[in-house]
C-alpha positions in Angstrom: 113.6 94.6 119.7 116.4 92.8 121.5 118.5 91.9 118.5 120.9 89.7 120.4 118.3 87.7 122.2 116.4 87.2 119.0 119.6 86.0 117.3 120.2 83.5 120.1 116.6 82.1 119.6 117.1 81.9 115.9 120.6 80.6 115.6 121.3 79.0 119.0 124.6 77.1 119.0 125.8 78.3 115.7 129.2 80.1 115.9 128.8 83.9 116.3 132.2 85.3 117.3 135.4 83.5 116.5 139.0 84.3 117.7 142.1 82.1 117.7 141.5 81.4 121.4 137.7 80.9 121.6 134.4 80.6 119.7 131.2 82.1 121.1 127.8 80.7 120.0 124.8 83.0 119.6 123.6 81.7 123.0 127.0 82.6 124.5 126.8 86.0 123.0 123.4 86.6 124.5 124.6 85.6 128.0 127.9 87.6 127.9 126.5 90.8 126.5 123.6 90.7 129.0 126.2 90.6 131.8 128.1 93.5 130.3 124.9 95.5 129.8 124.1 94.9 133.4 127.5 96.1 134.4 127.1 99.3 132.3 123.8 100.0 134.0 125.3 99.4 137.5 128.0 101.9 136.5 125.3 104.6 136.0 125.0 104.4 132.2 121.4 105.0 131.1 119.4 104.8 127.9 120.4 107.4 125.4 123.7 108.3 127.1 127.0 108.1 125.2 129.8 105.7 126.0 133.2 106.3 124.2 135.3 103.3 123.6 138.9 103.9 122.5 140.4 100.5 121.6 141.5 98.4 118.7 139.3 95.5 117.4 138.9 92.7 120.0 136.3 90.4 121.3 135.9 92.6 124.3 135.1 95.6 122.2 132.6 93.7 120.1 130.9 92.4 123.2 130.8 95.9 124.7 129.3 97.4 121.5 126.5 94.8 121.5 125.8 95.3 125.2 125.4 99.0 124.7 123.1 98.4 121.7 120.9 96.1 123.8 120.4 98.5 126.7 119.7 101.5 124.5 122.9 103.5 125.2 124.8 105.1 122.4 128.2 103.5 121.5 130.9 105.8 120.2 133.9 103.8 119.1 136.8 106.2 118.7 139.8 105.8 116.5 142.6 104.7 118.9 145.2 105.7 116.4 144.4 109.4 116.7 147.0 111.5 118.6 146.2 111.7 122.3 145.2 115.4 122.1 142.9 114.5 119.2 141.2 111.8 121.2 140.7 114.1 124.2 139.0 116.7 121.9 136.7 114.0 120.4 135.6 112.7 123.8 135.1 116.3 125.1 132.8 117.1 122.2 130.8 113.9 122.7 130.0 114.8 126.3 130.1 111.0 127.0 128.8 109.5 130.3 131.8 107.1 130.3 135.0 106.7 128.3 137.1 103.5 128.3 140.5 103.0 126.7 141.8 99.6 125.9 143.1 98.5 129.4 140.0 99.8 131.2 137.7 98.2 128.6 139.4 94.8 128.9 139.2 95.0 132.7 135.5 96.2 132.7 134.4 93.3 130.4 136.4 90.7 132.3 134.8 91.8 135.6 131.3 91.9 134.0 131.7 88.3 132.7 132.2 87.1 136.3 128.7 88.4 137.3 125.9 85.9 138.0 123.1 88.5 137.9 122.7 89.6 134.2 119.5 91.6 134.5 119.2 94.8 132.6 116.6 96.9 130.8 116.5 96.1 127.1 115.6 98.8 124.7 113.3 98.0 121.8 112.5 101.2 119.7 113.8 101.0 116.1 114.3 104.8 116.0 116.5 105.0 119.1 120.0 106.4 118.8 122.5 103.5 118.8 125.9 104.6 117.5 128.2 107.6 116.7 130.7 106.9 114.0 133.3 109.6 113.2 134.0 110.5 109.6 137.6 110.9 108.5 138.9 114.5 108.5 142.0 115.9 106.9 142.1 118.8 109.3 140.3 119.8 112.5 137.9 117.5 114.3 136.1 114.7 112.5 132.3 114.9 112.2 130.3 112.7 114.6 127.6 110.9 112.5 124.7 109.7 114.6 122.9 106.5 113.5 119.7 104.9 114.7 119.0 101.2 115.3 116.8 101.4 112.2 119.6 102.8 110.1 121.9 99.9 110.8 119.0 97.4 110.6 117.9 98.4 107.2 121.5 98.7 106.0 122.2 95.1 106.9 118.9 93.9 105.5 119.6 95.5 102.2 123.1 94.1 102.1 121.8 90.6 102.8 119.2 90.8 100.0 122.1 91.2 97.6 124.8 89.1 99.3 123.4 86.6 101.9 125.4 85.9 105.1 124.1 83.1 107.2 124.8 80.1 109.4 128.0 78.4 108.3 129.5 81.7 106.9 132.3 83.6 108.6 133.3 87.3 107.8 136.8 88.4 108.9 136.6 91.6 110.8 139.3 93.3 108.7 137.9 96.8 109.1 138.1 98.7 112.5 135.0 98.8 114.6 135.2 102.7 114.8 134.6 102.6 111.0 131.1 102.2 109.7 132.1 99.2 107.6 133.4 97.5 110.8 130.5 98.4 113.1 127.9 97.4 110.4 129.2 93.8 110.7 127.6 93.4 114.1 124.2 93.8 112.5 125.1 91.5 109.5 126.0 88.8 112.0 123.0 89.2 114.3 120.4 89.4 111.6 121.8 86.8 109.2 123.4 84.3 111.5 126.9 84.3 110.1 129.9 84.5 112.4 132.5 87.2 112.8 136.1 86.4 113.1 138.4 88.7 115.0 142.0 88.4 113.8 145.0 88.5 116.2 146.4 92.0 116.3 149.9 90.8 115.2 148.7 88.5 112.4 148.9 89.5 108.7 145.8 89.2 106.5 147.2 86.1 104.9 147.9 84.5 108.3 144.4 85.3 109.4 142.8 83.8 106.3 144.9 80.6 107.0 144.0 80.3 110.7 140.3 81.3 110.7 137.4 79.7 108.8 136.7 82.8 106.7 134.2 82.7 103.8 133.6 86.5 103.4 136.0 89.4 103.4 136.0 93.2 103.0 139.1 94.8 101.6 140.3 98.1 100.1 142.2 98.0 96.7 145.7 98.2 98.3 145.0 95.1 100.5 143.8 93.2 97.5 146.9 94.2 95.5 149.1 92.9 98.3 147.1 89.7 98.8 147.4 88.8 95.1 151.2 89.0 95.5 151.4 87.2 98.8 152.5 83.6 99.0 149.3 81.5 98.5 147.2 84.7 98.5 145.3 84.1 95.3 144.4 80.5 96.3 143.0 81.7 99.7 141.0 84.4 98.0 139.6 82.0 95.4 138.2 79.8 98.3 136.0 82.7 99.6 132.3 83.0 98.9 132.6 86.7 98.5 135.2 89.5 98.6 133.7 93.0 99.0 136.0 95.6 97.6 135.5 99.3 98.3 136.9 102.4 99.9 138.6 103.9 96.9 138.8 103.7 93.1 139.9 100.3 91.7 142.3 100.3 88.7 141.5 98.2 85.6 144.7 96.1 85.9 143.8 95.1 89.5 140.3 94.2 88.4 141.5 92.2 85.4 144.0 90.4 87.6 141.3 89.5 90.2 139.0 88.3 87.5 141.8 86.3 85.9 142.5 84.6 89.3 138.7 83.8 89.6 138.3 85.8 92.8 134.5 86.2 93.8 134.8 90.0 93.8 131.9 92.4 94.5 132.5 96.1 94.1 130.8 98.5 96.4 130.3 102.2 97.1 129.2 103.4 100.5 129.5 106.1 103.1 129.4 106.7 106.9 126.2 108.8 106.4 124.4 105.9 104.7 125.4 103.3 107.3 128.0 101.7 104.9 127.0 100.2 101.5 124.9 102.2 99.1 125.5 100.2 95.9 127.1 96.8 95.3 127.7 94.4 92.4 124.7 92.0 92.1 127.0 89.2 91.2 130.8 88.7 91.1 132.3 91.0 88.6 133.4 89.4 85.3 134.6 92.6 83.5 136.8 95.5 84.3 134.2 98.2 83.6 134.6 99.5 87.1 131.1 100.6 88.2 130.1 100.2 91.8 127.1 98.0 91.2 123.3 98.6 91.7 121.4 100.5 94.4 120.6 98.2 97.3 117.2 97.9 99.0 116.2 100.7 101.5 118.4 103.2 99.6 117.7 105.7 96.8 120.2 107.4 94.6 119.9 110.3 92.2 122.3 112.4 90.2 122.0 116.2 90.6 122.2 118.6 87.7 125.8 119.3 88.4 126.6 115.6 88.6 126.7 115.2 92.4 125.5 111.9 93.9 122.4 112.4 96.1 121.2 109.7 98.5 118.3 109.0 100.9 116.4 106.1 102.4 116.0 104.1 105.7 119.7 103.7 106.0 120.4 107.5 105.9 121.9 108.6 109.3 120.1 110.9 111.7 122.6 113.8 111.4 125.8 115.2 112.8 126.2 115.6 116.6 127.2 119.2 117.3 127.4 120.3 121.0 124.9 117.8 122.1 122.3 118.6 119.3 121.7 116.9 116.0 122.4 119.0 112.9 120.0 118.5 110.0 121.8 117.5 106.8 119.0 116.8 104.3 117.8 119.2 101.6 114.2 120.3 101.2 113.4 117.1 99.3 115.1 114.8 101.8 118.3 114.2 99.9 121.8 114.0 101.4 124.5 115.6 99.2 127.4 113.2 99.3 130.0 115.5 97.8 130.9 112.7 95.3 130.3 113.0 91.5 128.8 110.1 89.6 126.8 108.7 86.7 123.8 106.3 86.7 123.4 104.0 83.7 120.1 103.1 82.2 120.2 99.7 84.0 120.8 101.4 87.3 124.5 100.9 87.8 126.4 103.7 89.6 129.9 104.9 88.4 131.7 107.2 90.9 133.8 109.8 89.1 135.4 111.5 92.1 135.0 114.1 94.8 133.2 117.3 94.0 135.7 119.3 96.1 138.7 117.7 94.4 137.6 118.8 90.9 139.4 121.8 89.4 139.3 123.7 86.2 142.2 123.8 83.7 141.9 125.8 80.6 138.2 125.9 80.9 137.8 122.1 81.3 136.6 120.3 84.4 139.4 118.0 85.6 138.6 115.0 88.0 141.9 113.9 89.7 140.5 110.5 90.2 140.3 109.9 86.4 144.0 110.7 86.1 144.8 108.5 89.1 142.9 105.6 87.6 144.8 106.0 84.3 148.1 106.1 86.2 147.3 103.0 88.2 146.5 101.2 84.9 150.2 101.4 84.0 152.1 98.3 84.9 154.2 98.9 88.0 152.3 101.9 89.5 150.6 100.8 92.7 149.0 104.1 93.9 148.7 107.6 92.7 147.5 111.0 94.0 146.8 113.9 91.6 146.3 117.5 92.8 146.1 120.9 91.0 149.1 123.3 90.8 148.8 127.0 89.8 149.6 127.7 86.2 149.9 131.2 84.6 148.3 130.0 81.3 145.7 127.5 82.3 144.9 128.6 85.8 145.6 125.1 87.2 147.4 122.0 85.9 147.6 118.5 87.4 150.6 117.3 89.3 151.0 113.7 90.4 152.6 111.7 93.2 153.0 108.0 92.6 154.1 104.9 94.5 155.8 102.7 91.9 157.5 99.3 91.8 160.9 98.5 90.2 159.0 97.4 87.0 157.4 100.8 86.5 158.4 102.7 83.3 160.2 106.0 83.4 158.6 109.4 83.6 158.8 110.0 79.9 157.0 106.7 79.1 154.3 107.4 81.8 153.7 110.9 80.3 153.5 109.5 76.8 151.0 106.9 77.9 148.8 109.4 79.7 148.8 111.8 76.7 147.6 109.0 74.5 144.8 107.9 76.8 143.7 111.2 78.4 145.0 114.0 76.2 147.5 116.7 76.9 145.4 118.8 79.2 144.8 116.0 81.7 148.4 114.8 81.7 150.3 115.8 84.8 153.0 118.5 84.3 155.1 116.9 86.9 155.6 113.4 88.4 156.9 112.8 91.9 157.8 109.3 93.2 157.2 108.4 96.9 158.1 105.5 99.1 155.5 106.1 101.7 152.4 108.3 101.7 151.6 111.2 104.0 148.4 110.0 105.7 145.6 111.7 107.7 146.5 111.4 111.4 145.0 108.3 112.9 144.0 107.0 109.4 145.4 105.0 106.6 143.9 107.4 104.1 146.2 109.6 102.0 146.2 113.2 103.1 145.2 114.9 99.9 145.0 118.3 101.4 148.7 118.0 102.3 149.7 117.1 98.7 147.4 119.9 97.4 149.3 122.4 99.6 152.6 120.9 98.4 151.5 121.3 94.8 151.1 125.1 95.2 154.8 125.6 96.0 
């Protein structure tokens, strides 16, 4: 199945890829990606071989990823923000046939688009390997998750069944293409017929929404918080058809504010291993109950006896790539253990409680740091929070918190009193530390929890 050629036949001159400088139709996309695929073949890349691409989001990167998909090669977009030594290690472990950084990629694509002969061998098998997306890692090397064409296909189909994305729609590519949420947008575009907009690297989110015809948007809670406070931000968000919010827990005040502003907000829970979305709100949220919606088609979810979220289905990845071989990750019944804790309601809504490996025991009670973080962020003026365990002679462990707070946040005593009232004394942090900027995982915007956990031990 040549997904790009099929999209060109189905959607023709509809917009497919939009930048500030140019718009590609689906017909244009078919022609340009065919030239780039032919150039990869002429460079010696063959079906099943890995090509590493180390570059930020751009039209060239999107075209290269689609070209590799068409010819049956395996695309491995790598986080360009990793330290150079980290990138070298990732590429060495991939054993890639070719590796292109940003300047080489731009030159390769520009040269390929000048070709007149666009012949290449298209690959059609649904089960072929198509991408390697690396998971975030707080220490050591990230895990290389291998996905098949079928994984991404069924992921996009299940997403579209809940939230249609078709001709006339435009989704801003606000997530990096080395992230599963970014890469998955290629399939949403080609299967549904909606366009993808690539923002200018120097443009803010608000500026991109003003300059591009965006109807759909994916954000993490911090981005939503900032957009609601940006000049004209709420008005721009109200004009969207859908705003998909995921990536981390969402505080009740932020949800209530988005609902009050009439933002068409859909909450979602997903993972790299499940090719992005697992559950999503079936309609825009109207209450701050905070669940992550219902299970999408082509996915299954179960809760283990210990509360861990288990998943399987057509969108479940093939496995982790270790030294050129795939490592099996399913249990005997075919389930993948996510490492997240959760609850399923009688009507099939999933509530994510936190990470299994972040839970700790204090005075004999299970403590989920995410519950405390959510309570902290429900206090006016507290934007973000991280809670970790600290050794305690009496209780074994007690929670300690780091918070990013605005000028309108209450003092420590008031925060502590509020938490004791809502959570009880045992879950109330024994210490509060205020930060201006977070320590993040190298090459990522994610807070480095392991660093704060080590800090809490001292």
